[in-house]
C-alpha positions in Angstrom: 48.7 65.9 141.2 44.9 65.6 141.2 42.8 66.2 138.1 41.4 69.4 139.5 44.8 70.7 140.3 46.0 69.9 136.8 42.9 71.6 135.3 43.6 74.8 137.3 47.3 74.8 136.2 46.3 74.5 132.5 43.5 77.1 133.0 45.8 79.9 134.2 48.1 81.5 131.6 51.1 83.2 133.2 53.3 84.0 130.3 52.8 86.3 127.2 52.6 84.6 123.9 50.4 82.6 121.5 48.4 80.7 124.2 47.2 83.9 125.7 46.2 85.4 122.3 44.4 82.2 121.2 42.3 82.3 124.4 41.5 86.0 123.9 40.6 85.3 120.3 38.1 82.6 121.3 36.5 85.0 123.7 36.5 87.8 121.1 34.9 85.6 118.5 32.1 84.6 120.9 31.5 88.1 122.0 31.4 89.5 118.4 28.9 86.7 117.5 26.7 87.6 120.5 26.9 91.4 119.9 26.0 91.2 116.2 23.2 88.7 117.0 21.8 91.1 119.5 22.1 94.1 117.1 19.9 92.2 114.6 17.3 91.1 117.3 17.3 94.5 119.0 16.8 96.4 115.7 13.9 94.1 114.7 12.2 94.3 118.1 12.6 98.1 118.4 11.1 98.5 114.9 8.3 96.0 115.6 7.4 97.9 118.8 7.5 101.4 117.3 7.0 101.0 113.5 9.3 104.1 113.2 12.7 104.5 111.6 13.2 107.5 113.9 13.7 105.2 116.9 16.4 103.3 114.9 18.1 106.6 114.2 18.0 107.5 117.9 19.5 104.1 118.8 22.3 104.5 116.2 23.0 108.1 117.3 23.3 107.3 121.0 25.1 104.0 120.6 27.6 105.1 117.9 27.7 108.9 118.2 27.4 110.0 121.7 29.5 107.2 123.1 32.4 108.3 120.9 32.7 111.4 123.0 33.7 109.2 125.9 36.4 107.3 124.2 39.2 109.6 125.3 38.1 109.1 128.9 38.3 105.3 128.4 41.9 105.8 127.1 42.8 107.8 130.1 41.4 105.1 132.4 43.4 102.5 130.5 46.6 104.4 131.3 45.8 105.1 134.9 44.2 102.0 136.3 44.4 98.2 136.2 43.6 97.3 132.6 42.6 93.7 133.4 40.0 94.9 135.9 38.7 97.5 133.5 38.2 94.9 130.8 36.5 92.5 133.3 34.2 95.4 134.4 33.3 96.1 130.8 32.4 92.5 130.1 30.4 91.9 133.3 28.6 95.3 132.9 27.7 94.5 129.3 26.4 91.1 130.3 24.2 92.8 132.9 22.8 95.2 130.3 22.0 92.4 127.9 20.2 90.6 130.7 18.2 93.8 131.5 17.1 94.0 127.9 15.1 90.7 128.4 12.7 92.4 130.8 12.5 95.7 128.8 9.6 96.5 126.4 9.1 100.2 126.4 11.1 101.8 123.5 12.6 104.5 125.8 13.8 101.9 128.3 15.1 99.7 125.5 17.2 102.5 123.9 18.4 103.7 127.3 19.7 100.3 128.2 21.3 99.9 124.8 23.0 103.3 125.3 24.4 102.2 128.6 25.5 98.9 127.1 27.3 100.7 124.3 29.2 102.8 126.9 30.3 99.9 129.1 31.0 97.8 126.1 33.5 100.4 124.7 35.0 101.1 128.1 37.5 98.2 127.9 38.6 98.7 124.3 41.5 101.1 124.9 42.7 99.0 127.8 42.8 95.9 125.6 44.5 97.6 122.7 47.1 99.1 125.1 47.7 95.8 126.9 48.1 93.7 123.7 51.9 94.3 123.3 52.4 93.0 126.8 50.1 90.0 126.3 51.5 88.9 122.9 55.1 90.3 123.0 55.9 93.1 120.6 57.7 90.7 118.2 54.3 89.0 117.6 52.1 92.1 117.3 51.1 91.6 113.6 50.4 87.9 114.2 48.3 88.7 117.3 46.3 91.5 115.7 45.7 89.3 112.7 44.6 86.4 114.8 42.2 88.6 116.7 41.0 90.1 113.5 40.2 86.7 112.1 38.2 85.8 115.2 36.3 89.1 115.2 35.4 89.0 111.5 34.2 85.4 111.8 31.9 86.6 114.7 30.7 89.5 112.6 30.0 87.3 109.7 28.1 84.6 111.6 26.5 86.7 114.3 23.7 88.4 112.2 22.7 84.9 110.9 22.5 83.5 114.4 20.6 86.6 115.7 18.1 86.4 112.9 17.5 82.7 113.2 17.2 82.8 117.0 14.9 85.8 116.9 12.5 84.0 114.5 12.7 80.6 116.3 12.8 81.6 120.0 12.3 85.3 120.4 14.4 88.2 121.5 14.9 87.0 125.1 16.9 84.1 124.0 19.1 86.3 121.8 19.7 88.8 124.6 20.4 85.9 127.1 22.8 84.4 124.6 24.6 87.7 124.3 25.0 88.0 128.1 26.5 84.6 128.2 29.1 85.4 125.5 30.2 88.5 127.5 30.7 86.3 130.6 32.7 83.8 128.5 34.9 86.5 127.2 35.4 87.8 130.8 36.4 84.4 131.9 39.1 84.3 129.2 40.5 87.6 130.4 40.2 86.5 134.1 42.3 83.4 133.3 45.2 85.5 132.1 47.8 86.2 134.8 50.1 87.9 132.3 50.9 91.5 133.2 48.6 93.9 131.3 51.0 96.7 131.6 54.8 97.1 131.2 57.0 96.0 134.2 58.2 99.6 134.8 54.8 101.3 134.3 54.1 101.4 138.0 57.6 102.7 139.0 57.0 106.3 138.1 58.1 109.1 140.5 55.8 111.6 142.1 56.8 114.2 139.6 55.9 111.8 136.7 52.5 111.0 138.4 51.8 114.7 138.6 52.7 115.3 135.0 50.5 112.4 134.0 47.6 113.7 135.9 48.0 117.2 134.5 48.2 115.9 130.9 44.6 114.7 131.1 42.3 112.7 128.8 43.4 114.5 125.6 47.1 113.6 125.9 46.7 111.0 123.1 45.7 113.7 120.6 48.7 115.9 121.4 51.0 112.9 121.0 49.5 111.9 117.7 49.6 115.4 116.2 53.1 116.0 117.4 54.4 113.0 115.4 54.5 113.3 111.7 54.0 109.6 111.1 51.1 109.3 113.5 49.5 112.5 112.2 49.5 111.0 108.7 48.2 107.6 110.0 45.3 109.1 111.9 44.0 110.7 108.7 44.4 107.5 106.8 42.6 105.7 109.7 39.6 108.1 109.6 39.5 108.0 105.8 39.4 104.2 105.9 36.4 104.3 108.3 34.7 106.9 106.1 35.2 105.0 102.9 34.0 101.7 104.3 31.0 103.1 106.2 29.7 105.4 103.4 29.2 102.5 101.0 27.2 100.5 103.5 24.3 102.9 102.7 24.7 102.4 99.0 25.1 98.6 98.8 21.4 97.7 98.9 20.2 100.5 96.6 23.0 99.5 94.1 22.0 95.9 94.2 18.4 96.7 93.5 19.4 99.2 90.7 21.3 96.3 89.0 18.3 93.9 89.4 19.9 91.7 92.1 17.6 90.0 94.6 17.9 89.3 98.3 20.0 86.2 97.8 22.5 88.1 95.6 22.7 90.9 98.2 23.4 88.3 100.8 26.3 86.9 98.7 27.6 90.5 98.5 27.6 90.8 102.2 29.2 87.4 102.7 31.9 88.4 100.2 32.9 91.4 102.4 32.9 89.2 105.5 34.9 86.5 103.9 37.4 89.0 102.4 37.9 90.6 105.8 38.7 87.2 107.3 41.2 86.5 104.5 42.7 90.0 105.0 43.3 89.3 108.7 44.9 86.0 107.9 47.3 87.6 105.4 48.0 90.4 108.0 49.3 87.8 110.4 52.2 87.2 108.0 53.4 90.8 108.2 56.6 91.7 109.9 57.2 95.0 111.8 59.1 96.5 108.8 56.1 95.7 106.5 53.4 97.7 108.4 53.7 100.5 105.9 53.2 98.0 103.1 50.1 96.6 104.8 48.6 100.1 105.1 49.4 100.9 101.5 47.7 97.7 100.4 44.6 98.8 102.3 44.5 102.3 100.8 45.2 101.2 97.2 42.8 98.2 97.4 39.9 100.3 98.5 40.6 102.9 95.8 40.5 100.1 93.2 37.7 98.2 94.6 35.3 101.0 95.3 36.3 102.9 92.2 35.5 100.0 89.9 32.3 99.2 91.7 31.2 102.7 91.0 31.8 102.2 87.3 30.6 98.5 86.9 27.3 98.0 85.0 27.1 94.4 86.2 26.5 93.0 89.6 28.7 89.8 89.5 32.0 91.8 89.2 30.9 93.9 92.1 30.9 90.8 94.4 34.6 90.1 93.5 35.5 93.8 93.8 33.9 94.0 97.3 35.9 90.9 98.4 39.1 92.6 97.0 38.4 95.8 99.0 37.6 93.7 102.1 40.9 91.8 101.9 42.8 95.0 101.5 41.0 96.6 104.5 41.7 93.5 106.6 45.4 93.7 105.9 45.4 97.4 106.6 43.7 97.0 110.0 46.3 94.6 111.2 49.2 96.8 110.1 47.6 100.0 111.5 46.8 98.5 114.9 50.4 97.2 115.2 51.9 100.5 114.2 49.8 102.4 116.7 50.6 100.0 119.5 54.3 100.3 118.9 54.2 104.1 118.7 53.7 105.0 122.3 55.1 103.9 125.6 52.9 101.8 127.9 52.0 104.9 130.0 50.2 106.6 127.2 49.2 103.8 124.8 45.6 103.8 125.9 45.1 107.5 125.1 47.0 107.2 121.8 44.7 104.4 120.7 41.6 106.3 121.9 42.6 109.2 119.8 42.5 106.9 116.7 39.3 105.3 117.9 37.6 108.8 118.3 38.7 109.8 114.8 37.1 106.7 113.4 33.8 107.3 115.2 33.8 110.9 113.9 34.3 109.5 110.4 31.4 107.1 111.1 29.1 109.9 112.1 30.0 112.0 109.0 29.6 109.1 106.6 26.2 108.0 107.9 25.0 111.6 108.1 25.6 112.4 104.4 25.4 109.0 102.7 21.6 108.8 102.5 21.3 112.3 100.9 24.0 111.5 98.4 22.4 108.3 97.4 19.0 110.0 96.9 20.5 112.9 94.9 23.2 111.2 92.8 22.4 107.5 93.0 24.1 104.6 94.8 27.2 104.5 92.6 28.1 107.9 93.9 29.0 106.8 97.4 31.4 104.2 96.1 33.1 106.8 93.9 33.3 109.2 96.9 34.8 106.4 99.1 37.4 105.7 96.4 38.2 109.4 96.1 38.6 109.9 99.8 41.0 106.9 99.9 42.9 108.2 96.9 43.5 111.4 98.8 45.4 109.3 101.4 48.0 108.1 98.9 50.3 111.1 99.5 50.1 110.4 103.2 51.8 107.1 102.7 55.1 108.9 102.1 55.5 110.2 105.7 54.8 106.7 107.0 57.6 105.3 104.9 60.1 108.1 105.6 59.7 108.6 109.3 59.5 106.0 111.9 57.2 106.9 114.8 59.0 107.2 118.1 57.8 106.1 121.5 56.4 108.9 123.5 57.4 108.7 127.2 55.8 110.5 130.1 58.2 113.4 130.9 58.1 115.0 134.4 57.9 118.8 134.5 61.1 120.7 135.2 61.9 121.3 138.8 
């Protein structure tokens, strides 16, 4: 066997399991690094060009608000078409958008390209989440989600540093070009996987089942979630978790300044959250299927304790430790929640079930960012931490349905003859 033939045989991965997940994790780490680096460079350049925070608001609104409306459509696509091709399209299209940013200078053009990039970048997310049980094997879901969480959180931690450094040293074009390359690398990792991205019997549906599936439409995931007591409780916990984490982002810097902490101390606070998230994902890898409720409970209670005590602390140093504690808890919760969602629906509807959760998180994002600034101005930065803790505490009673009732798989049922 020639060296080239051996290389090709080791390049292609044909069986589900750890090798496939490790390859995806490497691609995901690189993509997260590039995306966060670009977010820093894009924000700086847009502000330098306009001198207006309004343009930053427009960018955030379009990229994180409007695109959320399309998430159910992406879930429907994940259940109807080839998931591998959808993910590849997402990566290649995102790379094209990053390349286009290099030549853009006008603020309208910059924001328009960023808007398109956010759409195509999200397009493959439900496909990937729906395919993961097939790529990893359901017995490894917690391990797989934890491994991917570690990779993603490392990228999120390092990406802004890389983006800021490259922007200062080489300019925005290098950052945008770097981002384009990271998407292509991630696409290559997906392309190398010859593992089925959907269940073996997913394409064996009858004409009646196909008709029922088409009729159910893009909002099928929501009806499935709200018809299941356990998933109904989980989606509110999921949205509350997004809200609790996002609302404190607005209060972190004002709180640091109110306590006399400088830029370096604030950087340590941000690093504590990033490091805690990585540790939480690592711990989440150790969960078993019957421990998913425990993992979610750790997340809810950890955020209540962390944010609540931060809101009461008169000193900055304990806040760093409490932020790390909340991040660890949130990382464990993410792994457990992802695994529970992925096990809760059959392959035919898993993309739409996941997109329902994703949409609820994006709605929570929008609400948190819309009210946080006003709350900080009126009541001070501690108030958003207290509010985050209170919202999380309201989820404690919802842990009971998770423990008492196991979510059942929802199959596509043909209409009566």
